Each structure stands twice: as C-alpha cells, then as structure tokens.
C-alpha positions as CSV (number, residue, x, y, z in Angstrom):
1,M,86.3,38.0,28.2
2,K,84.0,37.7,31.2
3,R,81.9,40.6,29.9
4,G,81.5,38.8,26.5
5,G,80.4,35.6,28.2
6,G,77.7,37.5,30.1
7,C,76.3,38.9,26.8
8,L,76.2,35.4,25.3
9,K,74.3,34.1,28.3
10,L,71.9,37.0,28.1
11,F,71.3,36.4,24.4
12,G,70.7,32.8,25.1
13,V,68.1,33.5,27.7
14,T,66.4,36.0,25.5
15,L,66.3,33.6,22.6
16,T,64.8,30.9,24.8
17,I,62.1,33.3,25.9
18,V,61.3,34.4,22.4
19,L,61.1,30.7,21.3
20,A,58.8,30.0,24.2
21,V,56.5,32.9,23.3
22,V,56.5,31.9,19.6
23,L,55.5,28.3,20.6
24,V,52.8,29.5,22.9
25,M,51.4,31.9,20.3
26,G,51.6,29.2,17.7
27,G,49.7,26.8,19.9
28,G,47.1,29.4,20.6
29,F,46.6,30.1,16.9
30,W,46.3,26.4,16.2
31,F,43.7,26.0,19.0
32,L,41.8,29.0,17.7
33,G,41.9,27.7,14.2
34,N,40.8,24.2,15.1
35,T,38.0,25.6,17.2
36,I,36.8,27.8,14.3
37,K,37.0,24.8,12.0
38,Q,34.9,22.7,14.3
39,Q,32.4,25.6,14.7
40,F,31.9,26.2,10.9
41,A,32.7,22.8,9.4
42,G,29.6,21.3,7.8
43,P,27.9,18.5,9.6
44,T,28.3,14.9,8.3
45,P,25.4,12.8,7.0
46,E,25.8,10.6,10.0
47,T,25.3,13.4,12.5
48,V,22.3,14.8,10.7
49,A,20.7,11.4,10.3
50,Q,21.2,10.5,13.9
51,A,19.6,13.8,15.0
52,S,16.6,13.0,12.8
53,L,16.4,9.5,14.3
54,Q,16.2,10.9,17.8
55,G,13.4,13.2,16.7
56,L,11.4,10.4,15.3
57,R,11.9,8.3,18.4
58,E,10.5,11.1,20.5
59,Q,7.3,11.0,18.4
60,N,6.7,7.5,19.7
61,R,4.1,6.5,17.1
62,L,3.6,7.8,13.5
63,S,0.2,7.8,11.8
64,A,0.5,8.9,8.2
65,F,-2.6,7.3,6.8
66,A,-6.2,6.5,7.8
67,A,-9.2,5.1,5.9
68,K,-12.9,4.6,6.4
69,F,-14.7,1.3,5.8
70,V,-18.3,-0.1,6.1
71,A,-19.0,-3.6,7.5
72,V,-22.3,-5.3,6.8
73,V,-22.8,-8.4,9.0
74,T,-25.8,-10.6,9.7
75,S,-26.3,-13.0,12.7
76,K,-29.0,-15.6,13.1
77,Q,-30.3,-17.7,16.0
78,S,-33.1,-20.2,16.3
79,Q,-35.2,-21.1,19.4
80,L,-38.6,-22.7,19.9
81,G,-38.8,-23.6,16.2
82,L,-38.4,-20.0,15.2
83,T,-35.5,-18.1,13.6
84,A,-34.5,-14.5,14.2
85,Q,-31.8,-12.6,12.4
86,K,-30.3,-9.1,12.6
87,T,-28.2,-7.2,10.1
88,M,-25.9,-4.5,11.2
89,I,-24.3,-1.8,9.0
90,M,-21.3,-0.5,10.8
91,P,-19.1,2.3,9.5
92,G,-15.7,2.8,11.0
93,S,-12.2,4.2,10.5
94,V,-8.8,2.7,10.9
95,R,-5.5,4.4,11.5
96,Y,-2.2,2.9,10.2
97,E,0.7,3.5,12.6
98,V,4.3,2.6,13.0
99,D,5.9,2.3,16.4
100,L,8.9,4.6,16.1
101,S,10.1,3.8,19.6
102,K,11.3,0.5,18.1
103,L,13.7,2.2,15.8
104,R,17.3,1.3,16.6
105,Q,20.6,3.0,15.6
106,E,21.5,0.1,13.4
107,D,18.2,0.6,11.4
108,V,19.7,3.7,9.9
109,R,22.7,3.2,7.6
110,W,24.7,5.5,5.4
111,D,26.4,4.4,2.2
112,A,29.1,6.9,1.4
113,T,29.8,5.4,-2.0
114,S,26.2,5.8,-3.4
115,K,25.4,8.7,-1.0
116,R,22.3,6.9,0.1
117,L,20.8,6.8,3.6
118,T,18.6,3.8,4.2
119,V,16.1,3.6,7.0
120,R,14.5,0.3,8.0
121,L,11.1,0.8,9.7
122,P,9.0,-1.5,11.9
123,A,5.9,-3.0,10.2
124,V,2.8,-0.8,9.7
125,E,0.0,-1.7,12.0
126,A,-3.8,-1.2,11.5
127,M,-5.1,0.3,14.7
128,G,-8.8,0.4,15.7
129,P,-11.4,0.3,14.3
130,D,-13.0,3.5,15.6
131,V,-16.7,2.8,15.0
132,D,-19.0,5.7,14.1
133,L,-21.8,4.8,16.5
134,D,-24.1,7.6,15.2
135,Q,-24.1,6.0,11.7
136,V,-24.7,2.4,12.8
137,R,-27.9,0.9,11.3
138,Q,-29.7,-2.3,12.2
139,Y,-32.4,-4.3,10.5
140,D,-34.1,-7.4,12.0
141,N,-36.3,-10.3,10.9
142,G,-38.2,-12.6,13.4
143,G,-40.2,-10.2,15.5
144,I,-42.0,-12.8,17.7
145,L,-38.8,-14.5,18.8
146,L,-37.1,-11.2,19.3
147,S,-39.9,-9.8,21.4
148,V,-40.3,-12.8,23.8
149,T,-36.7,-13.8,24.3
150,D,-33.3,-12.3,24.8
151,V,-32.1,-13.3,21.4
152,G,-32.0,-9.7,20.2
153,G,-29.2,-8.7,22.6
154,K,-27.2,-11.8,21.7
155,L,-27.5,-11.0,18.0
156,D,-26.4,-7.4,18.6
157,D,-23.4,-8.6,20.5
158,A,-22.5,-11.0,17.8
159,N,-22.9,-8.4,15.1
160,R,-20.8,-5.8,16.9
161,K,-18.0,-8.3,17.3
162,A,-18.2,-9.5,13.7
163,G,-18.5,-6.0,12.4
164,Q,-15.3,-4.9,14.1
165,Q,-13.5,-8.0,12.8
166,E,-14.8,-7.2,9.3
167,L,-13.6,-3.6,9.4
168,L,-10.1,-4.8,10.4
169,R,-10.2,-7.4,7.7
170,Q,-10.9,-4.8,5.1
171,A,-8.3,-2.5,6.5
172,Q,-5.6,-5.2,6.4
173,S,-6.2,-6.1,2.8
174,G,-3.4,-5.6,0.3
175,P,-4.4,-2.3,-1.4
176,Y,-4.9,-0.4,1.8
177,M,-1.8,-1.7,3.5
178,R,0.2,-0.7,0.4
179,M,-1.3,2.8,0.5
180,A,-0.5,3.0,4.2
181,R,3.1,1.9,3.7
182,D,3.6,4.4,0.8
183,A,2.3,7.3,2.9
184,T,4.5,6.3,5.9
185,R,7.5,5.9,3.6
186,R,7.0,9.4,2.2
187,A,6.6,10.9,5.7
188,V,9.8,9.3,7.0
189,E,11.8,10.0,3.9
190,R,10.9,13.7,4.3
191,S,11.9,13.6,8.0
192,F,15.5,12.6,7.0
193,A,15.8,14.3,3.6
194,M,14.8,17.8,4.6
195,P,17.5,18.2,7.3
196,L,20.1,16.7,4.9
197,R,19.2,19.2,2.2
198,A,19.1,22.1,4.7
199,T,22.7,21.4,5.6
200,G,23.8,21.2,2.0
201,I,24.2,17.4,1.9
202,A,23.2,15.7,-1.4
203,A,21.8,12.3,-0.5
204,D,19.1,9.9,-1.4
205,V,16.9,8.5,1.3
206,E,15.4,5.1,1.1
207,V,12.8,3.7,3.6
208,L,12.4,-0.1,3.8
209,F,10.0,-2.3,5.8
210,P,11.0,-5.6,7.4
211,D,9.8,-7.7,4.5
212,E,11.6,-5.7,1.8
213,A,15.0,-6.9,0.5
214,N,18.2,-5.1,-0.7
215,R,19.5,-4.2,2.7
216,P,22.6,-2.0,2.6
217,T,25.7,-3.4,4.2
218,E,27.6,-0.3,5.2
219,R,26.8,1.0,8.7
220,W,27.6,4.3,10.3
221,D,29.8,4.8,13.4
222,E,27.7,3.6,16.3
223,S,30.0,5.0,18.9
224,R,28.1,8.4,18.8
225,R,25.1,8.7,21.0
226,P,21.9,10.5,19.9
227,E,22.1,12.7,23.1
228,D,25.5,13.8,22.1
229,V,24.2,15.0,18.7
230,I,21.4,17.0,20.4
231,A,23.9,18.6,22.8
232,N,26.3,19.5,19.8
233,K,29.1,17.4,21.2
234,W,30.7,16.6,17.9
C-alpha cells in the first residue's frame, strides 16, 4: 500500500511538471506569434499619416509655386516752379510658401468610413519680391530740376518702394493665389498619398486651407507621438 502511494505521488509530480512545461511552451509560442504579427501586420492609415506629418514639419517651409511680374511706376515732384518725374520698370519674382512648422496633429484627420485623410494647411503666403536689378529700367522727365537738386534720388526711392508694393499687389491677386494654392495642394496631397499607396492602403487625400469649409469631424488617436512613429514603437 505504501509503495502504491509513492507511485501516485511521483505521477502527480510528473504531471505537474509536464503541465508547467506545456504552459511555458504555450506562452512562448503565443509571445512569438504576437511578435511576428506585430512585425508583419500592415501599418494603419493613422501611423502612415503621422509619419508623413512629421516629415512635412521637418521641411519647415514649402514653396511649390513661383511667378514673375513687372511693375511700372511713376513718381513726380515739383520745386522752384518746375516739375520732375521718373518712371521705373521693375521686374521681380515672388515665391508662394506655406509654413509647415505650424501644422498640428489635429490638422490631419482620418475618416475610416469614407477612407479619406484630410489635411488642413496654414494659409499660402506671397514672399518677396525678389527684384531683378539687372533688368530695372528708368526714364525721367525734367532735366533741369533733376540736375540742380536732389529730387532724382527721392524719386528713385519712391519708385523702388512703389514698385515692390506693386509687385506684391500683383502676386496677391486672385488668379495667382489660386494657382499657388493648387500647386501647394497637389504637393501636399502627394506627400501623404504616396506613402499610403506604398503600404497598400487605399485612401483619398484632401488638402484644405483655412478659409475652405467641409471640415471632417472624425479625428485620429492623438495619444501617439510623431517621434514614436519614427522610432517604430507601434
């Protein structure tokens, strides 16, 4: 009887060890499977978009469009009963930029229902103008007054100031601002759409400016930081 009891105890201990080994092996396989799943599972639209957002922020400013203009301005001044005038033809170029450092996480939103990623950009700014000094031309009228007084320099200063203002006025007109916004919109859409397509995610990308309506209402999870995306901590 005593010998039989010893066998039962030995069997019980052996069974316990086997169960423990099975549990350990099972836990190991689960951990391995979960790790493999995390390694090979496709990225989510939110993670891809957030990585793209971080990349845009690092560019600081985006210039996707530039245009050239010509300002023709005339200034007059009278002294000693005489009148002098100067006309200046001033060519110049203007860059249209967006300050990407102003982009916030809440400016990029994912709508899972419509599979649409919406990006809200800061306003486009006309920067410059950059005057082409080699192409500036001046014409004057009133030789006597120009030769005996300092009127000529004052007229030049007035024309330079008025010319730069005229170049900016032309650059900020409706047609050119629309072209600048369209070019910027396409550039930013590509910056988000290409990584999404590369990872096999079918999504539409819509870029909006501050004065454009139809804001989406669904927002992505803001608990994830851009630096975690870059470090692959998902």
